[in-house]
Kinemage of the C-alpha trace (Angstrom):
@kinemage 1
@onewidth
@group {chain A} dominant
@subgroup {mainchain}
@vectorlist {calphas} color= white
{ca unk a 1} P 114.713 15.074 95.163
{ca unk a 2} L 113.785 14.502 91.833
{ca unk a 3} L 113.438 17.143 89.429
{ca unk a 4} L 111.822 15.830 85.442
{ca unk a 5} L 113.503 18.159 83.310
{ca unk a 6} L 112.400 18.314 79.465
{ca unk a 7} L 115.151 19.618 77.797
{ca unk a 8} L 114.925 18.868 73.430
{ca unk a 9} L 118.936 20.666 71.327
{ca unk a 10} L 118.340 19.599 67.271
{ca unk a 11} L 122.041 18.209 66.753
{ca unk a 12} L 122.818 18.381 62.490
{ca unk a 13} L 123.257 14.581 62.981
{ca unk a 14} L 124.193 12.013 65.002
{ca unk a 15} L 128.052 12.301 65.114
{ca unk a 16} L 129.279 11.856 68.017
{ca unk a 17} L 130.687 15.576 67.847
{ca unk a 18} L 127.291 17.037 66.572
{ca unk a 19} L 125.782 14.813 69.840
{ca unk a 20} L 128.672 15.882 72.973
{ca unk a 21} L 129.040 19.598 71.352
{ca unk a 22} L 124.176 19.811 72.205
{ca unk a 23} L 125.333 17.863 75.562
{ca unk a 24} L 127.434 20.302 76.784
{ca unk a 25} L 125.279 23.654 75.367
{ca unk a 26} L 122.508 21.590 76.839
{ca unk a 27} L 124.439 21.917 80.621
{ca unk a 28} L 124.930 25.456 80.383
{ca unk a 29} L 121.842 26.317 79.250
{ca unk a 30} L 119.553 23.967 81.844
{ca unk a 31} L 118.652 26.117 85.655
{ca unk a 32} L 119.428 23.348 86.959
{ca unk a 33} L 122.267 20.613 88.006
{ca unk a 34} L 122.125 17.517 85.846
{ca unk a 35} L 123.192 14.343 87.911
{ca unk a 36} L 121.990 12.415 85.226
{ca unk a 37} L 120.007 11.523 81.321
{ca unk a 38} L 117.763 8.777 79.944
{ca unk a 39} L 118.976 7.518 76.193
{ca unk a 40} L 117.267 4.826 74.892
{ca unk a 41} L 119.538 1.402 73.198
{ca unk a 42} L 120.682 3.523 70.988
{ca unk a 43} L 124.622 3.873 69.977
{ca unk a 44} L 124.225 7.614 69.329
{ca unk a 45} L 124.470 8.581 72.812
{ca unk a 46} L 126.101 5.780 74.145
{ca unk a 47} L 129.534 5.610 72.680
{ca unk a 48} L 132.728 6.754 74.607
{ca unk a 49} L 133.716 9.863 73.996
{ca unk a 50} L 130.198 11.211 75.753
{ca unk a 51} L 130.062 8.293 78.404
{ca unk a 52} L 134.155 10.196 79.271
{ca unk a 53} L 132.529 13.614 79.151
{ca unk a 54} L 129.853 12.437 81.655
{ca unk a 55} L 131.649 11.120 84.107
{ca unk a 56} L 134.204 13.289 83.931
{ca unk a 57} L 131.019 15.576 85.101
{ca unk a 58} L 129.048 13.584 87.441
{ca unk a 59} L 126.296 12.629 85.308
{ca unk a 60} L 125.442 9.277 84.761
{ca unk a 61} L 122.902 7.354 82.442
{ca unk a 62} L 119.873 5.217 82.435
{ca unk a 63} L 118.269 4.012 79.582
{ca unk a 64} L 114.820 4.951 79.609
{ca unk a 65} L 113.107 1.422 77.641
{ca unk a 66} L 116.040 -1.187 78.324
{ca unk a 67} L 116.385 -3.880 75.704
{ca unk a 68} L 114.031 -2.100 73.692
{ca unk a 69} L 115.251 0.801 70.607
{ca unk a 70} L 112.680 3.619 70.342
{ca unk a 71} L 111.301 3.176 67.140
């Protein structure tokens, strides 16, 4: 079953430590199990610490709009 769930959270800036902290907090607050996250092609979310964290937690990434940034 696929449940589309939109959850937004503000972060101080796009530093990987803030992005990773926001993702970790979101996973604990969302009332459903997280199996995947959708991002655009920006490198803010697609960096080694975030990818490693997601892999350790069984969370896969998809690209919402392949080859197009959200400008």
